[in-house]
DOTORBA-204910 format. One line per 4 residues: number of its first residue (from 1); their letters; for each residue x, z, y of C-alpha. Coordinates in nm, 3 decimals. Layout:
NUM	A	X Z Y; ...
END
This chain:
1	XXXX	-14.490 14.307 -0.028; -14.434 14.296 -0.402; -14.103 14.300 -0.579; -13.938 13.996 -0.733
5	XXXX	-14.058 14.104 -1.077; -14.408 14.228 -1.150; -14.263 14.499 -1.373; -14.072 14.633 -1.070
9	XXXX	-14.368 14.671 -0.833; -14.436 15.038 -0.907; -14.065 15.124 -0.873; -14.057 14.940 -0.541
13	XXXX	-14.354 15.142 -0.415; -14.182 15.464 -0.519; -13.857 15.364 -0.352; -14.035 15.248 -0.035
17	XXXX	-14.219 15.582 -0.014; -13.895 15.774 -0.063; -13.713 15.563 0.195; -13.992 15.603 0.452
21	XXXX	-13.987 15.980 0.403; -13.608 15.993 0.429; -13.606 15.774 0.739; -13.872 15.964 0.929
25	XXXX	-13.793 16.319 0.817; -13.414 16.303 0.788; -13.247 16.001 0.947; -13.442 16.013 1.273
29	XXXX	-13.351 16.381 1.298; -12.979 16.308 1.265; -12.912 16.335 0.893; -12.746 16.025 0.749
33	XXXX	-12.723 16.159 0.392; -12.938 15.910 0.202; -12.876 16.048 -0.147; -13.234 16.172 -0.191
37	XXXX	-13.354 15.820 -0.279; -13.049 15.718 -0.480; -13.193 15.792 -0.828; -13.507 15.581 -0.778
41	XXXX	-13.308 15.313 -0.598; -13.073 15.272 -0.896; -13.364 15.237 -1.139; -13.537 14.989 -0.908
45	XXXX	-13.212 14.794 -0.857; -13.167 14.755 -1.233; -13.524 14.632 -1.266; -13.468 14.373 -0.992
49	XXXX	-13.145 14.256 -1.154; -13.329 14.214 -1.486; -13.606 14.017 -1.313; -13.351 13.796 -1.140
53	XXXX	-13.183 13.723 -1.472; -13.518 13.646 -1.637; -13.599 13.406 -1.352; -13.250 13.253 -1.366
57	XXXX	-13.164 13.363 -1.013; -12.790 13.397 -0.964; -12.705 13.684 -0.726; -12.411 13.484 -0.593
61	XXXX	-12.647 13.203 -0.493; -12.869 13.453 -0.310; -12.575 13.600 -0.118; -12.434 13.265 0.001
65	XXXX	-12.434 13.208 0.377; -12.553 12.850 0.412; -12.706 12.836 0.757; -12.493 12.635 0.992
69	XXXX	-12.273 12.493 0.716; -12.254 12.146 0.565; -12.447 12.281 0.261; -12.754 12.384 0.459
73	XXXX	-12.966 12.076 0.393; -12.844 11.980 0.048; -13.095 11.976 -0.235; -12.998 12.246 -0.488
77	XXXX	-12.871 12.121 -0.822; -13.104 12.172 -1.116; -12.920 12.416 -1.345; -13.094 12.450 -1.678
END
């Protein structure tokens, strides 16, 4: 699966590879220290935030819990 921004795809691949290594070689063996992937995660996170801004995606809109509320079936307003 690609990232939200095409420019972030390579960073996502690098982070996914790091996470998979950490998960299989550290977490499953009892180590919960996930700092090994933190540097690439931060760079990837910044790229995703930039892509969201470029695509006018508000992080607060993404984080809203709408399922099961009165807002679930409302058509989103067109913010330009």
